[in-house]
C-alpha positions in Angstrom: 114.3 112.9 150.8 115.8 113.7 154.4 113.9 111.4 156.1 114.4 109.0 154.3 118.4 108.5 155.0 119.5 106.3 157.6 121.8 107.1 160.5 123.7 104.7 163.0 124.0 106.6 166.2 125.4 104.5 168.3 126.1 100.5 168.8 126.9 98.1 171.9 128.1 94.8 171.9 127.7 92.5 174.2 130.5 91.0 176.5 130.0 88.5 178.5 131.2 88.0 182.6 135.2 86.1 182.6 132.9 82.8 184.5 131.5 82.3 181.0 135.1 82.3 178.8 135.3 78.7 177.1 138.9 78.1 177.2 140.6 74.8 175.8 140.2 72.9 179.0 136.6 74.1 179.2 136.1 73.6 175.7 137.5 69.9 175.5 135.4 68.8 178.9 132.1 69.8 177.0 133.6 67.6 174.0 134.5 64.5 176.5 131.0 64.6 178.5 129.5 63.4 175.3 129.2 59.8 175.7 127.1 59.6 172.4 130.8 60.2 170.4 133.1 57.7 169.3 137.3 58.0 168.9 136.3 59.0 165.3 134.0 61.6 166.4 136.2 62.8 169.4 139.0 63.4 166.7 137.4 65.2 163.8 135.8 67.6 166.8 139.2 68.7 168.5 140.6 68.8 164.8 137.8 71.1 163.8 138.6 73.1 167.1 142.3 72.9 166.1 141.5 74.8 162.7 138.6 77.0 163.6 140.6 80.2 164.2 139.0 80.4 167.8 141.1 81.7 170.9 140.7 81.0 174.4 138.7 83.8 175.6 135.1 83.0 173.3 132.4 82.5 176.0 129.8 79.8 176.1 126.4 79.8 177.5 125.6 79.1 180.9 124.0 75.8 180.6 126.8 74.0 178.7 129.1 75.6 181.0 127.4 73.8 183.9 126.7 70.9 182.1 123.1 70.7 181.4 123.8 71.4 177.0 121.5 67.9 176.8 118.8 69.0 179.2 118.0 73.2 179.0 115.5 74.7 180.3 113.3 77.2 178.9 114.5 79.6 181.7 117.9 79.0 180.2 116.8 80.5 177.0 115.2 83.5 178.7 118.1 83.9 180.7 120.9 84.1 178.2 118.5 87.1 175.7 117.8 88.8 179.0 121.6 89.0 180.0 122.7 90.4 176.3 119.4 91.8 175.4 119.5 94.1 178.9 122.7 94.6 179.0 123.6 96.3 175.9 120.2 98.2 175.8 120.9 99.8 178.9 124.4 101.0 177.6 123.0 102.0 174.4 120.3 104.1 176.5 123.3 105.5 178.9 125.3 106.2 175.7 123.2 108.5 173.9 120.8 109.8 176.3 117.7 108.3 174.3 114.7 107.4 176.4 113.4 104.2 176.0 110.0 105.7 175.5 111.4 107.9 172.5 111.8 104.5 170.3 109.5 104.1 167.3 110.5 100.9 166.1 112.0 98.0 167.5 113.6 94.8 165.7 115.1 91.8 167.5 116.4 89.2 165.0 117.5 85.8 166.7 117.2 82.8 164.4 116.5 80.0 166.9 114.6 81.3 169.8 110.7 82.6 168.9 108.9 82.4 172.3 105.5 83.7 173.1 105.6 86.5 174.2 107.7 87.8 171.9 111.5 88.8 173.0 110.6 92.3 171.4 107.9 92.1 174.2 110.0 91.5 176.5 112.1 94.4 175.9 108.7 96.7 175.6 107.7 95.6 179.3 111.2 96.4 181.1 111.4 99.8 179.5 107.8 100.4 179.7 107.8 101.8 175.8 105.2 103.6 174.4 101.8 101.4 173.2 102.3 102.6 169.2 105.3 101.5 169.0 106.3 99.3 165.8 108.0 96.1 167.0 109.0 93.1 164.9 110.7 89.6 165.5 113.1 88.6 162.7 113.8 84.3 162.8 115.5 81.7 160.8 117.7 84.0 158.6 121.1 82.8 160.8 124.0 85.3 160.5 122.8 87.6 157.7 120.0 88.7 159.8 121.6 91.9 161.5 121.9 93.5 157.3 118.3 92.1 157.0 117.3 94.3 160.1 119.2 97.4 158.3 117.7 97.0 155.4 113.9 96.6 157.2 114.6 99.8 159.0 115.6 102.3 155.8 112.5 100.9 154.1 110.1 101.7 157.1 111.9 105.3 157.7 110.3 105.8 153.9 106.9 105.6 156.0 107.8 107.3 159.4 109.7 110.1 159.8 111.8 111.4 162.4 112.2 108.3 163.8 114.3 106.2 166.5 114.9 102.5 165.6 117.1 100.4 167.8 117.9 96.7 166.5 119.3 94.0 168.8 121.0 91.3 167.1 122.1 87.8 168.7 121.4 84.7 168.8 120.5 82.0 171.5 123.4 78.9 172.0 122.3 76.8 174.6 119.2 75.7 174.2 120.5 74.7 171.0 123.7 73.1 171.8 124.2 69.5 169.5 124.4 66.4 171.8 124.8 63.9 168.5 127.3 62.3 167.0 126.5 63.6 163.3 129.9 65.5 162.2 128.3 67.6 159.8 126.0 68.6 163.1 128.9 68.9 165.5 130.8 71.8 163.4 128.4 74.5 164.7 129.4 73.8 168.1 133.0 74.5 167.7 132.2 77.5 165.6 129.5 79.6 167.5 129.7 81.6 170.5 127.9 83.6 172.9 127.7 87.8 171.6 125.3 89.9 169.8 124.9 93.5 169.8 122.2 96.5 170.4 122.3 99.6 167.9 120.5 102.9 167.6 119.3 103.9 163.8 117.4 107.4 163.0 116.1 109.5 160.1 116.4 112.7 161.8 118.0 115.3 159.9 119.0 117.0 163.2 120.8 113.9 164.2 123.0 113.9 161.3 126.1 115.6 163.1 126.3 112.9 165.8 126.0 109.8 164.0 128.8 107.3 162.9 128.0 105.9 160.7 125.4 106.8 157.4 123.8 103.9 155.4 124.8 104.2 151.3 123.5 101.0 149.5 121.7 97.9 150.9 121.6 95.3 148.7 119.8 91.4 149.5 119.9 88.5 147.8 118.0 85.2 148.3 118.5 81.9 146.4 116.8 79.9 148.8 114.7 78.7 145.5 117.6 76.5 144.4 117.2 73.2 147.0 120.7 73.0 147.2 121.6 75.9 148.6 118.0 76.0 150.3 119.4 72.6 153.0 123.1 73.7 152.6 122.3 75.0 156.5 119.4 73.7 158.3 118.2 72.9 161.6 117.1 69.1 161.8 117.2 66.5 164.0 119.5 63.6 163.6 118.1 60.1 163.4 118.7 59.6 167.6 116.6 62.8 168.0 119.4 65.0 169.0 118.4 69.0 167.2 120.9 70.6 165.8 122.4 72.6 162.7 123.8 71.0 159.7 126.1 72.4 157.7 126.4 71.1 154.4 129.5 70.5 151.7 127.5 72.8 149.4 127.3 75.4 151.8 130.8 76.9 150.1 129.0 76.4 146.5 125.5 78.0 147.6 128.0 81.0 149.4 129.8 82.0 146.1 126.9 81.3 144.3 124.7 84.4 146.5 127.4 86.6 147.2 128.2 86.8 143.3 124.9 87.9 142.0 124.7 90.5 145.4 128.3 92.0 144.4 126.5 91.8 140.6 123.3 94.6 141.9 125.8 96.6 144.3 129.2 96.7 142.9 127.6 99.3 139.8 126.4 101.8 142.8 129.4 101.5 144.9 132.5 101.7 142.6 133.7 104.6 140.1 133.0 104.6 136.5 136.3 104.8 135.7 136.9 101.2 137.2 133.4 100.1 135.8 135.0 100.5 132.4 138.4 99.4 132.8 136.9 96.1 134.4 134.5 95.8 131.2 137.7 96.3 129.0 139.9 94.0 130.6 137.1 91.1 131.3 136.4 91.2 127.2 140.1 91.0 126.5 140.2 87.8 129.5 137.7 86.4 127.5 139.7 86.3 124.3 142.9 84.8 125.6 143.5 81.9 127.5 143.6 83.0 131.1 142.0 80.8 133.2 139.0 81.8 135.1 140.7 82.6 138.6 142.8 84.4 137.0 140.6 86.6 135.0 138.7 87.2 138.4 142.3 88.5 140.3 142.8 90.7 137.5 139.8 92.5 137.5 137.3 94.3 139.5 138.8 96.5 142.1 136.8 97.2 145.1 139.3 99.2 147.1 138.7 102.3 144.0 135.2 102.5 146.0 135.4 101.1 149.7 138.1 101.8 152.0 137.2 98.7 154.8 135.7 95.5 154.4 133.5 94.1 157.5 133.4 90.6 157.0 131.2 88.3 159.3 133.6 86.3 161.1 131.9 83.1 160.7 135.4 80.9 160.6 138.3 80.8 159.2 137.7 79.3 156.0 134.8 81.8 155.3 137.4 84.7 156.1 140.3 82.9 154.0 137.5 82.7 151.1 135.9 86.2 150.9 139.8 87.5 151.0 140.9 85.8 148.2 137.8 86.2 146.2 137.6 89.9 146.7 141.5 90.4 146.6 141.9 91.6 150.1 145.6 91.8 152.4 146.0 90.6 155.1 145.3 94.4 156.8 141.8 94.3 155.3 141.2 90.8 156.9 142.8 91.5 160.2 139.5 93.2 162.0 137.6 89.5 160.8 140.4 87.6 161.9 140.7 89.1 165.4 136.8 89.0 165.9 136.6 85.4 164.9 140.1 84.4 167.4 138.6 86.8 170.1 134.7 86.3 170.3 134.1 83.4 167.7 130.9 83.1 165.8 128.5 85.2 167.1 126.0 84.6 164.3 124.0 87.9 163.3 126.4 90.1 165.7 129.5 89.4 164.6 129.6 91.9 162.4 129.5 94.6 164.8 132.8 93.5 166.8 134.6 93.4 163.7 133.2 96.9 163.1 133.9 97.7 166.8 137.9 96.5 166.5 137.9 99.1 163.3 136.9 101.9 165.0 139.5 100.7 168.2 142.3 100.6 166.4 141.3 104.0 164.9 140.9 103.2 161.2 137.6 104.7 160.6 137.9 108.5 159.3 135.5 110.5 157.8 134.4 109.6 154.3 135.8 106.5 154.9 133.4 103.5 152.9 132.5 100.7 154.7 131.4 97.1 153.0 130.1 94.7 155.8 129.1 91.2 154.1 127.1 88.9 155.2 126.1 85.2 154.8 123.3 83.2 156.3 120.7 80.3 156.1 118.1 81.0 153.4 120.5 80.8 151.7 121.1 84.6 151.4 123.9 87.0 151.2 123.0 90.5 152.6 125.6 93.5 151.9 125.7 97.3 152.9 127.8 99.9 152.4 128.2 102.8 154.9 129.7 106.1 155.0 131.9 107.1 157.7 130.4 110.6 159.1 133.5 111.5 161.6 136.4 109.7 162.7 135.7 106.9 165.1 137.3 106.3 168.3 135.1 105.6 171.0 135.9 102.6 173.6 134.5 99.7 173.1 134.4 95.7 173.8 137.6 95.5 172.6 139.0 98.6 175.1 140.6 96.2 177.9 142.4 93.5 175.1 143.4 96.0 172.4 146.9 96.0 173.1 147.3 92.5 172.8 146.3 92.9 169.2 146.5 92.6 166.1 148.1 88.7 166.5 150.4 88.2 163.3 149.0 85.1 161.6 152.6 83.7 161.7 152.2 83.6 165.5 148.7 83.0 165.9 149.0 79.6 167.2 145.8 78.1 168.2 145.6 76.8 172.0 143.7 73.7 170.9 147.2 73.0 168.4 149.5 73.4 171.2 147.5 71.1 173.7 145.7 68.4 171.8 147.3 68.2 168.4 149.2 64.6 169.6 146.1 62.8 170.6 145.1 59.8 169.3 143.0 56.9 170.2 145.0 55.8 173.6 145.2 59.1 174.8 141.7 59.5 174.6 140.9 56.2 175.8 142.7 57.8 178.8 141.6 61.4 178.8 137.8 59.6 178.5 138.6 57.8 181.7 140.4 60.7 183.7 
């Protein structure tokens, strides 16, 4: 039925002001402020930053930049959310010409901040939206929450005809900066940065020709019933009482399992029959031979027979590398995720939209192309969706003022932390701390 279609009319990524940039020196100052750390932890943090894949222009929360990471306030959290939500929504309404009073469904996904009144109520109050708006707040779902919201809207559209839906995807970083010394909890400080996105969806067939993308498929996988997977990505307190986000060694295993289960459902929906038959035949003969499992996988399914673009969550260099190997992707395919990570960092649920923005800014997206969005998140979940491009896309966005500097080749992608701090040792760290 027509009203069950889900179209993306517009999206608006957040670009913080330049005074919030976390360059090399700012990051190191934050690290060295933590007096709970010993030299071993300092070395670990600096080495992690060297290997992170982040550049000099990511953005941090104001309270951390001001040196108040150990004593954040409720106002800090609200201010961080207000700046992003209202900036992106103001621009989204101006870009589309859609009035706030026309919005039928509102979803905000923020994992770590769930105040009362809710963030959706804050938006409704700011824009004086209708009293019969259907509003939902999603929390605790991590980096994959944006795709959860898209799937949620798709299901709501089956009930609510001729509707507009807005989704705000972000995370509050400032109040959850980890100030302890557990290595497995310090990783989040090195990867997560401020950012997010608001986007407008509709099922109005009359607006089909104005749409950027059409949702073709959405598949959600949750393996939280497995204790190891459930505990690999979790917000906890350490022994000293410092709250942070724990990332265990089981994360890679859980991600691989969730992703594999998701693809088993998604792949038959998106690949041509000839490719599925070819894969079945190759797999059969491989199983009879002595070839290794890894070789079998690489010689098998070719997702590029059904997908032109791969929008991978920029969760970290290891995530991008791992998915690239698993899916047999080229550096061209991985470039948007690498550049989004380098320029904006891991912005949690909003990260996929910076990757999409890069593809659009580079004029890669042509009418009829298919985009696979891949997201992984706490739970543990893998939520993927496929979009069809409705028209050639080339609108200006948050990449506009820096696009001429990208892509940076992997050969020349020198991490600024490696340039300035790879020489560091115990004596140097003592000197830096005293300084």
